N, C-alpha and C positions, 0 to 999 in steps of 0.2 A: 279547600285546595291547599291552604297553608299547612295543613297537617301532613302533607306529603314530604316534608323536609326530613329525610332520614340521614342523620349524621353518621359518618364512619371515621375511622382513625387514620385514613390515608392522607388527610390534609387538615390544616387548622379549621376550626369550626366557623370562624368568621369568613373564610374564603368560600367554604361550602354554601353558607347562607347567601353571601354576595352573588355567587354563581347561580344559585337557585332563582333569585329574583331577577337577575340579569336575563336568564333564559326565558322566564315568563314575559318580561317586558319586550324582548326582541321578537318573540313569537306572537305578540299582540294579545296575550292573555291578561296583561295589565295595561290599561290604556292611559294616555296622557291625562294628567290631572287627577287620576285615581289615587286615593290615599292608602299608604301602607300601614300595617298594624303599628301601634306605638312600640317603642323599644321595650317598655315594661311588659306589655301584653305578650309580645312575641317571645321574650325571654321566658315567661312563664309557660307558654305553650310547648316550646321545644326543650325546656329544661337546661338553659345555658345562662350565663351571667348577662346582665344588662349591658355591660361594657362590650361584650362580644357582639351584640346586636348593633350598638352604636358604631363600633369599628366597621362592621359590614356596611352599614348605611353610609358612612363616610367614604368608603371606597366606591360605592354606587354613585355618590354625588361627584366624586373626582372624575368618574368616567362619563359624566353628563347624562346619566340615566334617570336620576331623581334630583329634586331640590328640597331643601329643608327650610321650613318656616318656623322660626323660633316661637315656641309656645303652642304651635298648631300641629306639627308633625312633618312626616316625609311624604312627598307626592311624586308621582311619575312625571318625568320631564322629557319623555321620548315619544315621538310620533311613529307608530308602527307603519311601515311602508308595505302595502299589499304587493305581492309578487306580480310583476308585469307578465305579459305573454311570454311563454317559454321561448328562449333563443339558444340553440345549440349549434356548435360548430363541429365539423369533421376535422379534428385536430391532425389526423394522419396526413391530410392534404396540406397542412401548414408547415410541416416539419422540413427544416433545411437539410441539405445534403450532409453537412458535418454531423448533425444529430443522427441522421439515418445510418451513416457509416459507423458512428460511435456505438449505436445499438447493435449493429451487425457484428462488430468486433468485441462486444462485451461478453467475455467468456463466462462471467458469473451468471449470465442469463441463458447461455446456449450450451454450456457444459453440464454434465451431471453433477448435482450438488450433494453435499453431505447431508445425511439424515441421522437423527439420534440413534445410537446403537451401532453405527458403522465403525469399522477400523479405517481411519482416513489417513492416507499418505499424500494428500493434496497440498497441505500447508508446508511452507518453509519459514514460517514465522517462529520467533523464539518461544521457548517454553516459559509461560508466565509464572510457573511454579518456582523458577530459578531466580526471578527478580528479587533483588534485595530491597523489599518494600520499606523497611524501617529506615534505611539510609535515604530513600527517596522522601519519606515523610519528613525527616529531619531537614533535608534540603529545602523542601517546600516551606516549612515553618520559619527557617532561618532567613530565607530570601524575602518572604512576606514581611517579617519583622524589620528587615533592613530597608526595604523600599516601599512597602505598603501599597497604597492605592495607585501609585504611579504605574504599577504593572498592569492595572486594569484599564488604562487609558490607551489612546492610539500610540503606536510606536513608529519606528522608521522602517521603510521598505528594505533597506540594506541589512537590517538585523539589529540585535541587541549587542551593543559594543563589547561588554565583557565576554560574551560568548564568542564573538568574532575573534577577539584577541586570543582566547583559548584555542580556537580552531586553527588559527595561524600557527601557533606553537605546535599544535598537534600535527599539522602538515609538515612543518620543519622537522619534526621527530621522525617522519617517514623518509627523510632525505631530500625533500622538495625545496628548491630555492624559491622563496616567496618574494624576492626583489621585484618591485614594480607589479605586484599582483595583489588582488583584493579578494575578499570573500563576500558572497551574497547568501544570506540564509533563506531557505525555501521551505515550503510545506512538503517535506519529504523529497525523495529522489524524483518521483513522477513529475511534480511541478517544475523541478529544476531542469529536467530533460525537455519538457514541453516548452519552457521559456527559451532554452538554447535553440531548439529547432525553429521556433517562431522568429528568432532574431537573426539567424545566419543561413536559413535555407529558404528556397522558393519552390512552389509546386513544379514538379518535373525534374528537380535536381536529382542526381545520382548520389547515393550514400552507400558506404560499405559497412557491413557488419560480419561478425562471425556467423556461421550457419551450422547449428541452430544458435538462437540468441534469445534474450529476455523478451517474453511475449508482450509486455507492456510497451516496450520500445518499438516493437514491430507495429503495434496498434497506433502509437503516436506518429510514427513516420508515415504510415498510410493515411492517417487523418490529415497530415500536412501535405499529402499529395506527392510524396517522394518515391523515387524508384530505388528499391532496396536490392543491392547486389550482395549476395551471401557468399562467404568464403568458407569452404569446408575445413574441418579441423582434424589435426592429428592429436595424439594423446598429450602433446606438449604445447598446443595452441594452433592457430590458423595456419593453413598450408601457405608457405612463403611463395612458392612458384606460382600458385593460383592468384595470390594477392598481386604480384607483379604483373601477371598477364591481364588481370581485370583493370588495373590502373593504366596499362598501355592502351586498352581498348575503349576506355570510357573517361570522360571528364568527371571527376568526383569532387563533391563539395565537402564531405567530411567522412571520417571513419570512426565508428563507435565500437569500443572494445570493452570486454569484461575480463581482464587478465588474471584475476584471482578468484578462485572458487566460482568459476563461470556458471551462469544460470542459463541453461539447465544442466550442463554436463558436469559441473564441479571441477573442471580441468583448471590447473594452475599453469599459465603460460610460463615457460622456462625463462631464466634471465637472458640466455643467449638469444632466444627467439624474440624477446621484448626489444632487444637492441636491433635485431634485423628488421622487425616491423617498423620501429621508429625511423630507422635510416631510409627504408624504402618510401615511407610516407613523406619523409623530409625531401627526398629526391623528387617526388611528384607534387610537392607543395600542398599536401592534403592535411588539414587540421585533424587532431585526434581528440575525441571525446572519451575520456577514461572513466569508467564506472568502477568506483572503489568497493564494489560489492563484497562484503564479508571478509575483507582483507585480514581482520583481526583474528580469524579462526584457524590459523595455521597450526596443525597438530604435529607435523613432522618436518624435518629438514630445516635449512637455514632461511633467514628472512630474505624475501625477494622485494626489491624496491619497486614502487609504482613506476609506470612509464613516465609519469610527470616528473620523476626525479632525474630522468635521463636528459632533459632539456636544459638543465642548469639555469642560466639567466634568460633562456629563451621563453617564448610565450605561445608556442604552437599547440600545447596540450591544455585542454579544459578538463579539470577534474571535478566529477560529481560525486559527493559523498553523502552518507547517511548512516545513522546507527540503527535504523529501523529493523534490520534483520537480526540484530543481536541485542538491542537495548530499547525498550519502551516504544514500540512502533505506534502506539496510540498517541504519542506526542506529535507525530508528523513533522519532524524537524530534519532537514537535510541542508546541504550547502554546495555552492559552486565556488571553486578556486580557479581564477583565470586572470588574464591580463587586465590591469586596472581600467583601461579604456573600454574593454569589452564589458566588464562588470558594470560600468556606469550605464551602458545601454541596457543591459539585462535588468538592472535595478528599475529603470523607467518602465520596462515591460511588466515587471512584477507589480509595480505601483498601479499600473493601469488595470490590473486584474483583481487584486485583493488587498491592496494598500500595504499590508505587512503580515508576517507570520506572528502568531500569538506571542506577545512579549512576556506574558506570564509563563507560558511553557518554556520559552527560551531561557528566562531568568532562573527558573527552577532547575532546568537541565544544567545550566552553567554552575549553579551552586553544588549540584550533585557531582559534576565532573571535577571541579576545582579541588574537592576534598580527596581526590584519588580513588573515588569509588569505582570508576570505570576499570582501572587497572586490576583492582581486587576482584571485581565481578568477572572480567574476562578470564582471569587466572582460574577461577572456580568453574566457569562454564566450559572452558576448553576440555577439562577432564570429563565432564558429563557428556558433552557432544562427541568427544573422541571415543568414549566407550560405546555410545549408540552407533556411531559410524562403523567402528570395527565389528560390532556385533551384527549390524545390518549386512556387511560384506560376507560374514560367515553364513548368515541365513540365506543370502542370495546364492552363494556357492552350493549350499546344501539343498535348497528347494527349487530354484528357478533355472530352467534350461535357457541360458542366454548365449548370445554371440560375443558380446563385449560388455564390460562394466567400466564406466569412465569416472574420473575424479580422484582427488587426493584428500578429501575431507569435506568440511562444511556441514550443512544440515540436510543434505539429500544425496542420493546416488542416481545415476542415469544409466539405464540398461538398454542395450540393443538386443532384440530377440532374434531367434533363428526362423526366419520366414513366416512369422506370425504377425497379424495386424493387431496392434496394441489396443485398438478400440474394440475389437472382438473380445479380447481378454477382459477389458473393462466392463463390457456389457454383461459378461457372465459373472464377473467378480461382484458386481452390484447386487446380483441375486443372492450372493453369499455374504453380503454386508461388508464388503471391502471396496474401497474407492482409491483411485490414484489419478495422476495427471498424464494423459496421453501425450507423447512427445511431439506429435505433428504440429501442435500449436506454436512450437518454438522455431519452426523452420520457415524460411522466407520464400521457399520455392515449391511447397507442396510435398516435401520429403518427410522423412522421419516416421512413416506409418508403422514401422516395427520397433519404435522406441517408447520408453515411458520414464517419467521422473517419479521417484519415490521419496517424498519428504518424511524425515524421521525425527525431527526436532521435538515434536510434542507427543511422541508415542513412548509408551513403556517398552521395556525389552520383551515382555510377554506379548504385547500387541504387535511388535515388529515380527517376532517369530510366527505367531499365529497368522498374521496377515500375509507374510511372504509365503508361508506354506500353502495358503489358499490360492494365491496368485500362481504358484508353481503347479498346483493340482489342475487349475483351469488351463494353463498352457499345455500341460501334458495331455489333457482331454482333447484340446483342439488339435494337437498333433495327430491324434488317432482318427480324426474325421477324414472322410474320403476326399480325393482331389478332383478338381475340374480337369478337363482335357488339357488346359494350359499349364497344369502343374500346381495351381493355387488351391488352397484349402476351400472346400465347400462349407462355409460357415452356416448355411441355412439348412444343412442336412438334419440337424436335431439340436435340441437344447441339451447342455451338459447335465 
């Protein structure tokens, strides 16, 4: 039996030997009191050093699986427990409503997923090939050298102080008055938004969003039992008259906005409209949750200040920020800037959930940021993403029969088709190894069936052209299908 130890190079030899004996002991193949081979004997059998065997046995002893008698050898010290009568639960019957709803709203499970070889326009994550890895390595080594093991211990729920101080200055550079405001560091945007909703809403509350809006936020709001009131958008932001009408008709707890490079439309709300929205919500005393999504990726035109900058010393706007869509999303670091009393409450909510965001990640990010790397990185990626964006627009013009294209930049374009169901297009495109995100998942009222979002950040120019061409060919093929009596396309007539 002992000759079955086949060592490989994927783990240290002593770990493999330890795991081999551990497995035999736990399965009852070696019983309590049974003697193991001597270290010298076993070393000779499997051709390793005696020290390797000694180390493996020491680990087994540490885990309470064997005991060592000096001068006598190593003996099994674990009683194998025979499995009792099988007991299985029907876990589906144990699942709470929150978990059931989470599963239902999980688009990663219910939407068509990418397969190797596809041209994918689903992602709006940054292109990892543009990450300046050497600067990040240097930041990691520098910060570890400065603070060492402290960064591997527990941190504070509020966040890593040097990073918070940097982010406060960063917010001030956007024109935001930080007087009597604080920052809470979060595990990305999603946790930040979830903490806010858990803290200032109750099931049944009415909330206003742009329509369409960020699918993750729709999911979170529904999981919190909120009634979502969507405000349709013009090409410069949400419709002001509809916003005022809905506020008159409903008591609203908060308004969630993505004013810059809106997800999914990529619309940038104009300066004038930001002022109008702020004043209307001020009139109706409705707090604003501002999502700072991709603000840094403005390619054309002058800088537009965040809505949070309009409030001056006021505290009615809660700003949720993240670098995830432009810089190292794997770090999962975001932040909330808000009234200091509100942040105190949010801090307690965060502490009750996950104690703190990784201090190691925060510290390394801070080191990276303080050296001016973000500014240099953004300057370089703006050019890359601008080229992709402009090329994507040209390809859409050339190949895709659309009704409208929305947006002013960013990492994606949003298209409204002429009387075609985007999911029918997607179904046919998948057969041709092209995939994208259907726009209906971003609508709060079941709309958007003729819309699609095309993420372009991680695609080459060749992939963009080839993929858009295939999408266009599918759309043209669907337009040639016969119509039902009601004038709608008969998608079931035939495969393209």
